[in-house]
N, C-alpha and C positions, 0 to 999 in steps of 0.2 A: 504493500500500500504506500509505503514511504517513497519507493522508487517511482510509482505511478504519479504521486503528487509532485515529485521533483520534475518529471517530464512535463506534466501539465503546467507547472509554474514557468518553465523555460518557454514553452509554447505561448503562454499568456504574455510574457515579456515582449516577445516578438510582435504579437498582435497589437499590443498597446503602444509601443514606442517606435514601431517601424515608420521611418520617414520624418521623425522629429528633428533630425539634424540634416535633412536633405537640402543642402544649400544649392546644389546644382539645379534642382527643379525650380528653385525660386527665380533663377535667371530666365528660364523658359516662360514662367507665368507672369513675370513682373512682380513677384512677391509670393504671394502664395504660388429640405423640409418635411415636414410631417403634418399631422392633423392640427387644426386650430382648436381651437376650442372656443433670499437670496443667500458669512464664510464659516464653514463648519470644521469639526475635527477631522482627523484622517479617516481613511476607510475603515469601517467596522462591519463585521459580518453579523447581520441580524439572524435570529432564529428562522426556522422554516416558515412557510406561508400561513401556518395556522395561528401563530402567536408571536408577538414582537414586544419586547419590553415587559411591562407589568400588565398590559391590557391585551385582550384577545383581538386579533385582527378580524375585521368584518367587511362585508361588501358594502354596508352602509357608510363606513368611513371612506371606502373607495369612491363611492358616489359623491361624497363631500369634496374629495380631492379633485375628481374630474370636473365637477362644477366650478371649483376655484380656478383650475387651469383654463377652462372655457371662458371664465370671466376675464382673466388676463389676456386671453386670445382675442377678445373683442376690443382691446384698447392698445395703448402704446406705453413704452417705458424706457428708462435709462437702464443699460445693462452693464453689469460687472461680472466677469467670469474668470475663474481660475481652475485649471485642470492640472493636477500634479500626479505624476507617475513615478513611483519610488521603487526601484529594483536594487537598491544598495545591498540588500540581504543576500542577493545571488551574484553580486559583483557588477551589477548594472549601475547606471547613473540615475540621478533624479532629474526628470524632465518636467518643465513647467511651461504651460501655455496660458497666456493671459489675453483676455478679450475685453474691450470696453467700447461703448458707443450708445446708440439709441435705435429702437426698432418699433415700427408700427405693425403690430400683428394683424390688425383688421385689414390693412391695405397691402400687406406683404411687401414692405419696403423698409430699409434701414441702412445705417452706416456703422461699420465696425472697424476698430483698429486692433490688430492682432500681433502679438509677439510670440514666436514659436522657435525656441532655441535661439540661434544667432540671427534669425530672419524676422524682419518686421514688415508688415504689409497692411494695406487698407482694403476694405471690401464695401461694395455698394450693392444692396439687394433691391431688385425691382421685379416683382412678380416671380416668374420662374427663372429669371436671369440673375447671375451674380457676377459682378465685375471685380477684378482683383488687380492691385498694383503694388509693386514693391516700394518701400520707403528707402530710397538710396540717398545718403548724405550728399548734399550739394546738387541733387537732381530732383527737385520737387515735381517735375512734369514728366515722370517716367511713363512708359507705355502701359496701357490697360489690356487686360486679358479677360475674355468673356467665356463663361462656362455655364452649364446647366445646373441650376440649384438643386434639382431633384436627382442628382447623380447618386450612384450606389455608395453606401458606407464601406470603409476599408478597415476601420479600427474599432476595437472594443471601447464602448462608452464615449466615442468621439463623433460628433455630428459632422457630416460632409459640409465643408466650407464654414464650419462653426455656426451652423444654422440653429438659432435658439428654438425655433418651432419643432425641429426634429427632436431635440432633447426633451422638450415638454411632452411630445408625443410618447416617447419612451417612458416618461415618468407616469403617465396615466395608465400604462398597461399592466401594472401590478393588479392582481385579481382582488386582493384584500389589503387593507391598511389598518394599522393600529394607531391610536392616539398616543403619541410618545412624549407629550409634555408641553408646557407653555414657556415661551421665550420672548425676547424683544428684538425686533429688527427695524432699522431706520427709526428708532425711538418709539415704536408702536408695538403693542402686544400682538403676538401671533401664536398659533397652535401648530405644533409639528406633528406630522403623520409619517409613519414608516411602513414600507412594504417590501416584498421580495420581487425582484424583476424576473419574469418568466423568460423562457428561452426565446420566444418570439419578439420580446422587447430587446434583448441583447443583440439579436440578429436582424433587427428592423432594417428593411431595405438594404441589406448587406450584399455585396458582390459574392458570387458563388464560391470563389476560391477561398475567401476569408471565412464565409459561413461554414464551409466544409471543415476548415481547420478548427473552428470553434466547436463544431459537432464532434470532432475527434477528441478534443480536450474534454468535452462533456462526458464522452464515453469512458475516457481514462479515469475521470473523477468518480464515475459511477453515480452521478447525480447532477443536479442543476449547477450551472456556473454561479459561484457565490457573489452575485451582484444584487445590491439593494438600493432602494430609493427613499429619500426623505423629501417631503414637500411641506413648506411652511405657508399657512393660510392666515390672512389678516382678518380683522373684525368685519370687514366689508365683503368677506368671502372671496378674496382674490389670492392667487398664488403669488407670493413675493420672493420665494426662493425655492430652488429645486437642486437636489444633490444626488448624483449617481455615484455609487461607491462599490469597489470590488476589492476583496482581500484574499489573495491566494497564499498567504503566509509569507512567501518570499518576495512577492510583488503586490503592491497596493496601487490603486488608481482612484482618485477622488476628483470628480468634476462638479463644481459648484457654480450655479447660475443664480445671480441675485438681481431683482428688479426694484427700481425706485422711481419716484416721480411718475407714477402711473397716470396716464392721460395726457402727458406732455406732447406738444406738437412735434412731429418728426418731418424734416425736409431732406430730400435727397437731390443730388445733381447727377443725372444719368450721364456717364462719360460719353463724349463725342469724339469724332475724328477717327484716326486709324486704330482699330481694335482687333487684336488677334483672337480668334475663336478656337475652342478645343475642349478637351476633357479637363476635369479638375486635376491639378497636380497630384501625384501619388502621395505626397505628404499630407494631403487633406482627404 
């Protein structure tokens, strides 16, 4: 069993961090969704889907979470996201991806600034299109790259093109949630709910090659991938933070997405001029 877990952990590391330092791809791309409907501790493995914390997980709590995500999906917000992948226990590095900006979920548009390893880039979302441009010192007018926002996912718990709607879609797929406590976010009281992510959430819209590897890892473990989700709901019934977390013992991944200033106006400028079209870079 220990050998099987070690193999699964190594496979998990590759699926999580693949492409994080892919600077060659950033040159090609100029830098660098899901259904519509915020920083926590490191990844922690919740109990199975029947119970979490001190309260039994229920479908009623899941309905509360889905309604909260849907409420956020009808408005706009400022976004702060941190995704940390820690494989130091097996000799890997700590990789951190940070994302900031604003997003109008109701109108499918937004602006994000992303730092991924040594690479920084900006993204503009407009419907099914995502425009990407590297942030090169001394060259503020670099070339834009256009890709399909609905591209397949390539990495565990990472949204294609950092799309916040994709992450929220994954968060709503837990079959049951437990009420995990009361906290404060953005100076306001919130209730945190926790659930276990099913396999279809972990592999949501995932390319076949990666999905097959995750399936192999699942069979090696002899059970579900230990990925869990927390969603924080404010007094107005809106999701203000979502966190996806995976703990394989030797590798942990924590992806935390926080929303503030809900309802703020979001304006985008669709890039014009010469634009290269193609697939999303492999690092995304």
